C-alpha positions in Angstrom: 17.7 -22.3 -0.1 17.0 -18.1 1.0 13.5 -18.9 -0.3 13.0 -21.5 1.7 13.7 -20.7 4.7 11.5 -17.5 4.6 8.7 -20.2 3.7 9.0 -22.2 6.3 9.3 -19.0 8.9 5.9 -18.5 7.0 4.2 -22.4 7.5 4.7 -21.6 11.1 3.3 -18.5 11.7 0.0 -19.3 9.5 0.5 -22.5 11.1 0.6 -21.4 15.2 -1.3 -17.8 14.1 1.4 -16.1 15.4 2.2 -12.5 14.2 5.4 -11.8 15.4 7.0 -15.2 14.4 6.6 -13.9 10.5 7.4 -9.8 11.4 11.4 -9.6 10.9 10.9 -10.6 7.5 8.8 -8.4 6.4 10.4 -5.6 3.8 10.6 -1.7 4.4 9.1 -1.4 1.7 6.4 -4.4 2.3 2.7 -3.8 0.6 -0.6 -5.0 -0.1 -1.7 -4.3 -2.8 -4.8 -1.9 -2.8 -4.6 -1.3 0.7 -3.0 2.4 1.9 0.3 2.1 3.8 -1.4 3.2 6.9 -3.4 -0.7 7.4 -0.8 -3.3 5.9 0.6 -3.9 8.9 -2.8 -4.9 10.6 -4.2 -6.6 8.0 -1.1 -8.9 7.6 -1.1 -9.2 11.4 -5.4 -10.3 11.1 -4.6 -13.0 8.7 -1.8 -14.7 9.9 -3.1 -15.0 13.4 -6.8 -16.1 11.5 -5.3 -17.9 8.7 -8.0 -21.1 8.4 -5.8 -24.0 7.1 -3.2 -26.1 8.3 -0.2 -26.5 6.4 1.1 -30.2 5.9 3.9 -28.6 3.4 5.0 -26.0 1.2 6.5 -26.3 -2.1 7.9 -24.0 -4.8 7.2 -24.8 -8.5 8.2 -21.3 -9.9 10.8 -18.6 -9.0 10.5 -15.8 -11.9 12.4 -12.6 -11.6 10.7 -8.9 -11.4 13.9 -6.1 -11.5 15.6 -6.8 -8.3 13.0 -8.7 -6.6 12.1 -12.5 -7.5 8.2 -13.6 -7.9 7.8 -17.6 -5.7 5.2 -19.1 -6.8 4.1 -22.1 -4.0 1.9 -25.1 -3.8 0.6 -25.2 -0.1 -0.5 -28.7 1.2 -3.2 -28.9 3.7 -5.0 -30.6 5.6 -8.1 -29.7 3.7 -6.9 -28.6 0.6 -3.8 -27.6 -1.9 -3.5 -24.3 -2.9 -1.0 -22.1 -5.6 0.5 -18.3 -3.9 2.9 -16.6 -4.5 4.9 -14.1 -2.8 7.6 -11.1 -3.8 10.8 -11.5 -2.4 14.1 -9.7 -1.8 16.8 -11.5 -2.9 17.4 -11.9 0.9 13.9 -13.4 1.7 12.7 -10.9 3.2 8.6 -10.8 1.8 7.4 -7.2 0.0 4.0 -9.1 -1.1 2.2 -12.1 0.8 -0.8 -12.9 -1.4 -2.4 -15.1 0.9 -6.0 -13.1 0.6 -8.3 -15.7 0.2 -11.4 -14.2 1.5 -14.8 -13.9 0.5 -15.5 -11.3 -1.4 -18.1 -9.4 0.5 -17.7 -5.8 0.9 -19.2 -3.4 2.6 -22.1 -2.1 1.4 -23.3 1.5 1.0 -25.5 2.0 4.0 -29.6 3.0 2.7 -30.6 6.7 3.4 -33.2 5.7 6.1 -30.9 4.2 7.6 -29.0 7.7 7.7 -30.0 10.8 10.0 -27.9 13.5 8.5 -28.2 17.3 9.9 -28.0 19.5 7.5 -25.8 21.6 10.3 -23.7 20.2 12.9 -20.9 21.8 14.9 -18.1 19.2 16.0 -15.3 19.9 18.8 -11.9 18.1 18.0 -8.9 17.9 20.1 -5.9 16.8 18.6 -3.7 13.7 19.0 -0.8 14.3 17.2 -1.5 16.2 14.4 -4.7 14.2 14.4 -8.2 15.5 14.5 -10.0 13.2 17.6 -13.6 14.1 18.2 -16.3 12.0 20.8 -18.8 9.3 19.2 -21.0 6.9 20.3 -21.1 2.9 18.7 -23.6 1.3 20.4 -24.1 3.1 23.7 -20.3 3.4 24.0 -18.9 6.4 24.2 -15.0 7.1 23.3 -12.7 9.0 20.8 -12.9 8.0 16.8 -10.0 9.9 14.6 -11.8 11.9 11.0 -9.1 9.3 8.9 -10.5 10.8 4.7 -8.0 8.1 4.0 -9.8 4.9 5.3 -13.4 4.5 3.2 -15.4 3.7 5.4 -16.1 3.4 9.4 -13.1 0.9 11.0 -13.2 -0.2 14.7 -11.0 -1.0 17.1 -10.4 -5.2 17.2 -9.0 -4.1 20.7 -13.2 -3.1 22.0 -15.0 -4.9 19.1 -16.0 -8.8 18.1 -15.8 -9.2 15.0 -17.5 -12.3 12.3 -14.3 -14.2 10.8 -16.4 -16.2 8.9 -17.2 -12.6 7.5 -14.3 -11.4 6.6 -13.7 -8.4 3.4 -11.7 -8.5 0.8 -12.8 -4.6 0.2 -11.2 -0.7 -0.7 -8.7 0.8 1.4 -7.3 3.9 -0.5 -8.5 2.1 -4.2 -11.4 1.4 -2.5 -9.8 -1.6 -1.4 -9.1 -3.1 2.5 -7.6 -7.3 2.5 -8.7 -10.0 5.5 -10.5 -7.6 7.4 -13.4 -8.6 9.9 -16.7 -7.1 9.9 -18.7 -5.8 12.8 -21.7 -5.3 13.3 -23.2 -2.0 14.0 -26.3 -1.2 16.0 -26.2 2.2 16.1 -23.2 4.6 15.6 -23.6 8.9 16.4 -21.4 11.6 16.2 -23.5 14.7 18.1 -26.6 14.7 15.5 -25.2 13.0 12.9 -26.2 8.6 13.6 -26.5 5.1 10.3 -27.7 2.6 12.0 -27.7 -1.5 11.4 -24.2 -1.6 9.3 -21.7 -3.6 9.2 -18.3 -1.5 9.8 -14.4 -2.9 9.3 -12.9 -4.6 12.3 -9.0 -4.2 12.3 -6.7 -4.1 15.1 -5.3 -0.3 15.5 -4.4 -0.7 18.8 -0.7 -0.1 18.3 -1.9 3.3 17.0 -3.7 4.3 20.4 0.1 3.1 22.0 1.3 5.5 19.5 -0.9 8.3 20.5 -1.4 7.8 24.6 -5.1 7.6 24.1 -7.7 5.0 24.0 -8.6 4.5 20.1 -12.6 3.3 19.5 -12.2 2.9 15.7 -11.3 6.0 12.3 -14.8 7.6 10.9 -13.9 7.5 7.5 -14.6 8.7 3.3 -18.0 6.9 3.3 -19.5 8.9 6.7 -17.9 12.3 5.4 -18.9 12.8 1.3 -22.1 13.4 2.6 -21.0 17.0 3.8 -18.9 19.7 2.6 -16.6 20.6 5.6 -14.9 22.7 7.4 -11.6 22.6 9.0 -11.1 24.6 11.6 -7.9 23.8 13.2 -6.9 27.5 15.1 -10.5 27.1 16.5 -10.4 23.3 16.8 -13.7 22.4 15.1 -15.0 20.8 12.5 -18.9 22.5 11.3 -21.1 20.1 8.8 -23.3 21.4 5.5 -25.3 18.1 4.5 -25.1 19.0 0.6 -28.1 18.0 -2.8 -27.7 15.8 -4.7 -25.7 18.4 -6.8 -23.3 19.4 -4.2 -24.9 23.4 -2.7 -25.1 23.8 0.9 -29.2 22.9 2.4 -28.6 25.3 4.9 -29.5 29.2 4.5 -26.9 30.4 6.6 -24.3 32.6 4.8 -21.0 31.9 5.0 -17.9 34.9 4.2 -16.8 34.3 0.2 -13.6 32.4 0.2 -10.6 34.0 -0.2 -9.2 30.7 -3.4 -10.7 28.2 -4.3 -9.2 25.3 -5.9 -10.4 22.1 -7.9 -9.1 18.5 -7.5 -10.1 15.2 -9.3 -10.9 12.0 -7.5 -8.5 8.3 -7.0 -11.4 6.4 -5.6 -12.4 7.8 -2.4 -9.3 10.1 -2.4 -8.9 13.8 -3.6 -6.3 14.5 -5.4 -4.9 18.0 -6.2 -2.0 19.2 -8.3 1.4 20.2 -6.4 4.1 22.8 -7.4 8.1 23.0 -5.9 10.1 24.9 -8.3 9.9 23.1 -11.7 8.4 19.3 -10.0 4.8 18.5 -10.4 3.0 16.7 -7.9 -0.4 14.7 -7.8 -0.9 14.7 -3.5 -3.8 12.9 -2.4 -5.5 15.0 0.6 -5.8 12.8 3.7 -6.5 14.0 7.1 -5.5 11.0 8.5 -1.5 12.3 7.2 0.4 14.0 9.8 2.7 15.4 8.0 3.6 16.0 4.4 4.5 12.4 2.7 6.5 12.6 -1.2 7.9 9.8 -3.0 11.8 9.1 -2.4 12.4 9.6 -6.1 12.7 13.3 -6.1 14.1 14.0 -2.6 17.3 14.3 -5.1 15.2 17.1 -7.7 14.4 19.1 -4.3 17.3 19.2 -2.8 17.3 23.1 -2.6 14.3 22.9 -1.2 14.8 21.1 1.7 16.0 21.6 4.8 16.8 18.3 5.8 16.6 17.4 9.8 16.9 14.1 10.6 16.4 10.5 10.2 13.2 9.7 11.2 10.0 7.4 11.5 7.2 7.2 10.1 4.0 6.5 12.1 0.7 4.8 10.3 -1.9 3.4 12.0 -0.6 -0.1 11.2 3.1 -1.9 13.2 5.5 0.1 10.4 7.9 2.3 11.0 9.6 2.9 8.2 13.3 4.8 8.4 12.1 8.6 6.2 14.3 11.8 5.4 12.9 14.1 7.8 12.9 18.3 7.3 11.2 21.1 5.8 10.2 21.9 2.3 10.1 25.1 1.2 8.1 27.1 -2.2 5.2 24.4 -2.0 2.3 25.7 -4.3 -1.4 24.6 -4.0 -3.5 26.4 -6.4 -2.6 30.0 -6.0 -1.1 29.5 -2.7 2.8 29.3 -1.8 3.5 26.8 2.0 7.3 27.2 3.0 8.6 25.7 6.3 5.6 22.7 5.3 6.9 19.3 7.7 7.6 16.4 5.1 8.8 13.8 4.8 10.4 11.2 1.9 9.4 7.8 1.9 8.9 5.5 -0.7 5.6 5.6 -1.6 4.5 2.5 -4.1 1.6 1.3 -2.6 -0.3 4.5 -3.6 0.4 3.3 -7.0 -2.8 1.3 -8.7 -3.3 0.4 -11.7 -6.5 2.5 -13.0 -5.8 5.3 -11.1 -4.2 8.3 -10.2 -0.7 7.9 -9.2 0.7 9.4 -6.4 3.4 11.3 -5.4 2.2 11.4 -2.2 0.2 12.6 0.4 -0.8 16.2 2.2 -2.7 16.7 5.6 -2.3 18.4 9.1 0.5 20.7 7.6 -2.0 21.5 4.2 -4.9 21.5 6.1 -3.7 23.2 9.6 -2.6 26.5 7.6 -6.0 28.1 6.4 -9.5 27.6 7.4 -10.3 25.1 4.9 -13.7 23.7 2.8 -13.5 20.1 1.3 -17.1 19.4 -1.6 -16.7 15.6 -2.6 -19.4 16.4 -4.8 -17.9 19.6 -6.1 -14.4 18.1 -6.5 -14.0 21.9 -5.1 -11.7 23.1 -2.0 -12.8 26.2 -0.1 -9.5 28.6 1.7 -9.6 31.4 4.3 -7.0 33.0 5.0 -9.1 34.8 8.3 
């Protein structure tokens, strides 16, 4: 009966296009396959508010147990056709997965070289919004704030300010390369200092909750697709980024000479996310590097093994680029080793990271971002798969 009640609420939410009706029934670990946690809530909100069928009736056709959860297979009888969906639910009837994403499969395409202007060398000043890098950029003549978020696959626009084509929605890529249920918005021209792109499609999502949390207007996110052509030096002390255009071998085209780095660290890639090997005592971790991570995140399953290195501060809320605020253990970690560097007093949260486990990709045990990048001058070269560190 608990499943029927929850599905009835879902039916009403889809028919009335009211995400607020459904939100209380989303489990704390609600997830969308192949999508980063930071976008889960924004995407389900978009899908519910734009669902295209009128549901006349629901019928549960099968229920199977999956560990402590239940896979509920359901048939939707709609005004246009009958559709079979499946849902992963808790024993209490909360949704862990809602698999109703039947959008068109158009993927945001790689922008042709002739539509890109890549400066050989570009300096970009930034401000910190919370612990996130915020830069000024222009899109079709409008200037505003964009966050540097390498965890986003490509440029993401805030649908509060931009209109997307709901008939041209995307099952595209997130942390594994796919974003489900996002609209596309056509962009004529995007300019960030000397870097520019023209005549392309960007993902269009409601990220207004992120700008509300940061208390500033955010037009969008600059993601991996825009950053991958450069070796990028992040200097949080000076609050500047320096971008060097790369050749196909990953070498800087600019002749400018830089001091040799104090340390270089190789990484592998999981889709568009660099993966570094981290170690705390005898615990080894695959850590994804994401400029959009305000604090370090480690899978909650490791908390009991790291208790001697963890100075607990409080139960806290983990904020993402969606409306999902998860209750987590927050504090500081000592002895985090990355390469030959050892970091102490690292602000860290422990939380479930089911959404980082993607079939066919490296399983991530957590994310590192500001707490790693801000400790020294850091360069990321995606083509060489190499990070350089300077301690002064």
